[in-house]
C-alpha positions as CSV (number, residue, x, y, z in Angstrom):
1,X,0.0,0.0,0.0
2,X,1.7,3.2,-1.1
3,X,1.9,5.7,1.8
4,X,3.4,9.2,1.6
5,X,6.5,9.6,3.7
6,X,4.9,12.5,5.6
7,X,2.0,10.4,6.8
8,X,4.0,7.2,7.4
9,X,5.7,8.6,10.5
10,X,2.3,9.3,12.2
11,X,1.0,5.8,11.1
12,X,4.1,4.2,12.7
13,X,3.9,6.3,15.8
14,X,0.3,5.2,16.3
15,X,1.0,1.5,15.7
16,X,3.9,1.7,18.2
17,X,1.9,3.7,20.8
18,X,-0.8,1.0,20.6
19,X,1.8,-1.7,21.1
20,X,1.3,-3.3,17.7
21,X,4.9,-2.8,16.4
22,X,8.3,-1.7,17.5
23,X,11.2,0.0,15.8
24,X,14.9,-0.7,16.2
25,X,17.8,1.2,14.6
26,X,19.7,-0.5,11.9
27,X,23.5,-0.4,12.3
28,X,25.3,3.0,12.2
29,X,22.8,4.7,9.8
30,X,20.3,6.4,12.2
31,X,17.8,6.8,9.3
32,X,17.5,3.1,8.8
33,X,14.9,1.3,11.0
34,X,13.7,-2.3,11.3
35,X,10.0,-2.6,12.0
36,X,8.7,-5.6,13.9
37,X,5.2,-6.6,14.9
38,X,4.8,-7.2,18.6
39,X,3.1,-10.4,19.8
40,X,0.0,-8.3,20.2
41,X,0.2,-7.1,16.6
42,X,0.8,-10.6,15.3
43,X,-2.2,-11.8,17.4
44,X,-4.6,-9.6,15.4
45,X,-3.8,-11.5,12.2
46,X,-6.4,-14.2,12.8
47,X,-9.0,-11.6,13.6
48,X,-8.3,-9.1,10.7
49,X,-7.6,-11.4,7.8
50,X,-11.2,-12.8,7.7
51,X,-12.5,-9.2,7.7
52,X,-10.3,-8.3,4.7
53,X,-11.3,-11.5,2.9
54,X,-15.0,-10.7,3.5
55,X,-14.6,-7.2,2.1
56,X,-12.8,-8.5,-1.0
57,X,-15.5,-11.1,-1.5
58,X,-18.3,-8.5,-1.2
59,X,-16.5,-6.1,-3.6
60,X,-16.1,-8.9,-6.2
61,X,-19.7,-10.1,-6.1
62,X,-20.9,-10.6,-9.7
63,X,-17.5,-9.7,-11.2
64,X,-16.0,-12.3,-13.6
65,X,-12.6,-13.5,-12.2
66,X,-10.9,-12.6,-15.5
67,X,-12.2,-9.1,-15.3
68,X,-11.1,-8.8,-11.6
69,X,-7.6,-10.0,-12.5
70,X,-7.5,-7.5,-15.4
71,X,-8.6,-4.6,-13.2
72,X,-6.0,-5.5,-10.6
73,X,-3.3,-5.6,-13.2
74,X,-4.3,-2.3,-14.7
75,X,-4.4,-0.6,-11.2
76,X,-0.9,-1.9,-10.5
77,X,0.4,-0.5,-13.7
78,X,-1.3,2.9,-13.1
79,X,0.1,3.0,-9.6
80,X,3.6,2.2,-10.9
81,X,3.4,4.9,-13.5
82,X,2.5,7.5,-10.8
83,X,5.3,6.4,-8.5
84,X,7.9,6.5,-11.3
85,X,7.6,10.3,-11.8
């Protein structure tokens, strides 16, 4: 999921504040961070994945699988074009 750098910091701060992830420095480069889910964050996987699957299933009701794959491919290409200024 593309996220602007300016909003990523606040997203990470919120996840860390809620105890869902932690950050550690990577080597000597203070700009480089490793991000890790906490046990609490990993524990939400079983709860959240079915919700995402249900949303996807609802969105694709009545859509031919070939059309869905074509739409996904097109959106990926459009996103890549916008990211490669």
